[in-house]
TORKOL-4160 file (C-alpha; in steps of 0.2 Angstrom, whole numbers, padded with zeros to 4 digits, m for minus):
141
<pt num="1" X="m0106" Y="0068" Z="0276"/>
<pt num="2" X="m0098" Y="0063" Z="0259"/>
<pt num="3" X="m0091" Y="0078" Z="0249"/>
<pt num="4" X="m0099" Y="0081" Z="0232"/>
<pt num="5" X="m0085" Y="0089" Z="0222"/>
<pt num="6" X="m0082" Y="0079" Z="0206"/>
<pt num="7" X="m0064" Y="0074" Z="0212"/>
<pt num="8" X="m0071" Y="0067" Z="0228"/>
<pt num="9" X="m0086" Y="0059" Z="0220"/>
<pt num="10" X="m0077" Y="0050" Z="0206"/>
<pt num="11" X="m0059" Y="0044" Z="0208"/>
<pt num="12" X="m0051" Y="0041" Z="0191"/>
<pt num="13" X="m0035" Y="0031" Z="0187"/>
<pt num="14" X="m0029" Y="0028" Z="0170"/>
<pt num="15" X="m0021" Y="0011" Z="0169"/>
<pt num="16" X="m0008" Y="0012" Z="0155"/>
<pt num="17" X="m0003" Y="m0006" Z="0157"/>
<pt num="18" X="m0021" Y="m0011" Z="0152"/>
<pt num="19" X="m0026" Y="0005" Z="0142"/>
<pt num="20" X="m0041" Y="0006" Z="0154"/>
<pt num="21" X="m0049" Y="0021" Z="0163"/>
<pt num="22" X="m0055" Y="0016" Z="0180"/>
<pt num="23" X="m0068" Y="0027" Z="0188"/>
<pt num="24" X="m0073" Y="0022" Z="0206"/>
<pt num="25" X="m0088" Y="0031" Z="0212"/>
<pt num="26" X="m0087" Y="0034" Z="0231"/>
<pt num="27" X="m0105" Y="0037" Z="0235"/>
<pt num="28" X="m0123" Y="0040" Z="0229"/>
<pt num="29" X="m0123" Y="0058" Z="0223"/>
<pt num="30" X="m0137" Y="0070" Z="0220"/>
<pt num="31" X="m0141" Y="0068" Z="0201"/>
<pt num="32" X="m0137" Y="0087" Z="0198"/>
<pt num="33" X="m0119" Y="0083" Z="0202"/>
<pt num="34" X="m0117" Y="0069" Z="0190"/>
<pt num="35" X="m0114" Y="0080" Z="0174"/>
<pt num="36" X="m0099" Y="0088" Z="0182"/>
<pt num="37" X="m0092" Y="0071" Z="0187"/>
<pt num="38" X="m0095" Y="0065" Z="0169"/>
<pt num="39" X="m0086" Y="0080" Z="0162"/>
<pt num="40" X="m0071" Y="0076" Z="0173"/>
<pt num="41" X="m0071" Y="0058" Z="0166"/>
<pt num="42" X="m0072" Y="0065" Z="0148"/>
<pt num="43" X="m0057" Y="0076" Z="0152"/>
<pt num="44" X="m0046" Y="0062" Z="0158"/>
<pt num="45" X="m0052" Y="0050" Z="0144"/>
<pt num="46" X="m0047" Y="0063" Z="0131"/>
<pt num="47" X="m0030" Y="0066" Z="0139"/>
<pt num="48" X="m0026" Y="0048" Z="0138"/>
<pt num="49" X="m0036" Y="0045" Z="0122"/>
<pt num="50" X="m0044" Y="0030" Z="0131"/>
<pt num="51" X="m0060" Y="0023" Z="0125"/>
<pt num="52" X="m0061" Y="0008" Z="0137"/>
<pt num="53" X="m0069" Y="0012" Z="0154"/>
<pt num="54" X="m0072" Y="0002" Z="0170"/>
<pt num="55" X="m0084" Y="0012" Z="0180"/>
<pt num="56" X="m0086" Y="0005" Z="0198"/>
<pt num="57" X="m0103" Y="0010" Z="0204"/>
<pt num="58" X="m0105" Y="m0003" Z="0218"/>
<pt num="59" X="m0107" Y="0011" Z="0231"/>
<pt num="60" X="m0121" Y="0019" Z="0221"/>
<pt num="61" X="m0139" Y="0012" Z="0225"/>
<pt num="62" X="m0150" Y="0019" Z="0211"/>
<pt num="63" X="m0148" Y="0026" Z="0194"/>
<pt num="64" X="m0157" Y="0042" Z="0190"/>
<pt num="65" X="m0168" Y="0040" Z="0174"/>
<pt num="66" X="m0165" Y="0057" Z="0167"/>
<pt num="67" X="m0146" Y="0055" Z="0169"/>
<pt num="68" X="m0147" Y="0038" Z="0161"/>
<pt num="69" X="m0156" Y="0045" Z="0146"/>
<pt num="70" X="m0143" Y="0059" Z="0145"/>
<pt num="71" X="m0129" Y="0047" Z="0145"/>
<pt num="72" X="m0137" Y="0036" Z="0132"/>
<pt num="73" X="m0143" Y="0049" Z="0120"/>
<pt num="74" X="m0130" Y="0063" Z="0122"/>
<pt num="75" X="m0114" Y="0059" Z="0132"/>
<pt num="76" X="m0109" Y="0042" Z="0126"/>
<pt num="77" X="m0112" Y="0045" Z="0108"/>
<pt num="78" X="m0102" Y="0062" Z="0110"/>
<pt num="79" X="m0088" Y="0053" Z="0118"/>
<pt num="80" X="m0088" Y="0039" Z="0105"/>
<pt num="81" X="m0086" Y="0052" Z="0092"/>
<pt num="82" X="m0072" Y="0061" Z="0101"/>
<pt num="83" X="m0063" Y="0045" Z="0105"/>
<pt num="84" X="m0066" Y="0034" Z="0090"/>
<pt num="85" X="m0078" Y="0022" Z="0099"/>
<pt num="86" X="m0082" Y="0019" Z="0117"/>
<pt num="87" X="m0084" Y="0003" Z="0128"/>
<pt num="88" X="m0090" Y="0005" Z="0146"/>
<pt num="89" X="m0091" Y="m0009" Z="0158"/>
<pt num="90" X="m0101" Y="m0004" Z="0174"/>
<pt num="91" X="m0096" Y="m0014" Z="0190"/>
<pt num="92" X="m0112" Y="m0015" Z="0201"/>
<pt num="93" X="m0118" Y="m0022" Z="0217"/>
<pt num="94" X="m0130" Y="m0037" Z="0215"/>
<pt num="95" X="m0144" Y="m0025" Z="0221"/>
<pt num="96" X="m0141" Y="m0011" Z="0209"/>
<pt num="97" X="m0138" Y="m0024" Z="0195"/>
<pt num="98" X="m0155" Y="m0031" Z="0198"/>
<pt num="99" X="m0163" Y="m0014" Z="0199"/>
<pt num="100" X="m0155" Y="m0009" Z="0182"/>
<pt num="101" X="m0160" Y="m0025" Z="0173"/>
<pt num="102" X="m0178" Y="m0024" Z="0180"/>
<pt num="103" X="m0180" Y="m0006" Z="0172"/>
<pt num="104" X="m0191" Y="m0007" Z="0157"/>
<pt num="105" X="m0179" Y="0004" Z="0148"/>
<pt num="106" X="m0164" Y="m0008" Z="0151"/>
<pt num="107" X="m0155" Y="m0012" Z="0135"/>
<pt num="108" X="m0145" Y="m0029" Z="0134"/>
<pt num="109" X="m0128" Y="m0028" Z="0127"/>
<pt num="110" X="m0133" Y="m0034" Z="0110"/>
<pt num="111" X="m0143" Y="m0018" Z="0108"/>
<pt num="112" X="m0127" Y="m0008" Z="0107"/>
<pt num="113" X="m0120" Y="m0019" Z="0092"/>
<pt num="114" X="m0125" Y="m0006" Z="0080"/>
<pt num="115" X="m0119" Y="0009" Z="0090"/>
<pt num="116" X="m0102" Y="0018" Z="0091"/>
<pt num="117" X="m0103" Y="0014" Z="0110"/>
<pt num="118" X="m0106" Y="m0001" Z="0120"/>
<pt num="119" X="m0112" Y="m0003" Z="0138"/>
<pt num="120" X="m0112" Y="m0018" Z="0149"/>
<pt num="121" X="m0115" Y="m0022" Z="0167"/>
<pt num="122" X="m0106" Y="m0034" Z="0178"/>
<pt num="123" X="m0106" Y="m0040" Z="0196"/>
<pt num="124" X="m0088" Y="m0046" Z="0194"/>
<pt num="125" X="m0073" Y="m0035" Z="0191"/>
<pt num="126" X="m0063" Y="m0049" Z="0182"/>
<pt num="127" X="m0077" Y="m0052" Z="0170"/>
<pt num="128" X="m0079" Y="m0033" Z="0167"/>
<pt num="129" X="m0060" Y="m0031" Z="0163"/>
<pt num="130" X="m0061" Y="m0047" Z="0152"/>
<pt num="131" X="m0075" Y="m0039" Z="0142"/>
<pt num="132" X="m0065" Y="m0023" Z="0140"/>
<pt num="133" X="m0050" Y="m0032" Z="0134"/>
<pt num="134" X="m0060" Y="m0043" Z="0122"/>
<pt num="135" X="m0066" Y="m0026" Z="0114"/>
<pt num="136" X="m0048" Y="m0020" Z="0113"/>
<pt num="137" X="m0043" Y="m0037" Z="0104"/>
<pt num="138" X="m0057" Y="m0035" Z="0092"/>
<pt num="139" X="m0053" Y="m0017" Z="0087"/>
<pt num="140" X="m0042" Y="m0015" Z="0072"/>
<pt num="141" X="m0026" Y="m0005" Z="0075"/>
């Protein structure tokens, strides 16, 4: 049985060479455990003042709609304020990506153009990192 403490649910690594915060989700958690894991993510991001996140959710099989709503309306806007912007690339399995994109509430990447945060989904890690680096290059120093 997988452990459900935030540290064992979400493995975080700050990549100073890329200025990326990489989070690898180890398994599908109960939705009630996600806020604590996201608080851990916030703590590490703020410690490194890192607003470029690669979140590997390939081991997760479903997104909870209540958590998704909380992320989009509260967590991401708050983190964008704290960090001066936020760009999150989610690396997903093909099955989860199809599920996410089929959801009527799914927003394409263009939706976030007017937001202080951006979210995009990828099936390829190289493409996800390239998108994050593109955001870094476009951001004024």
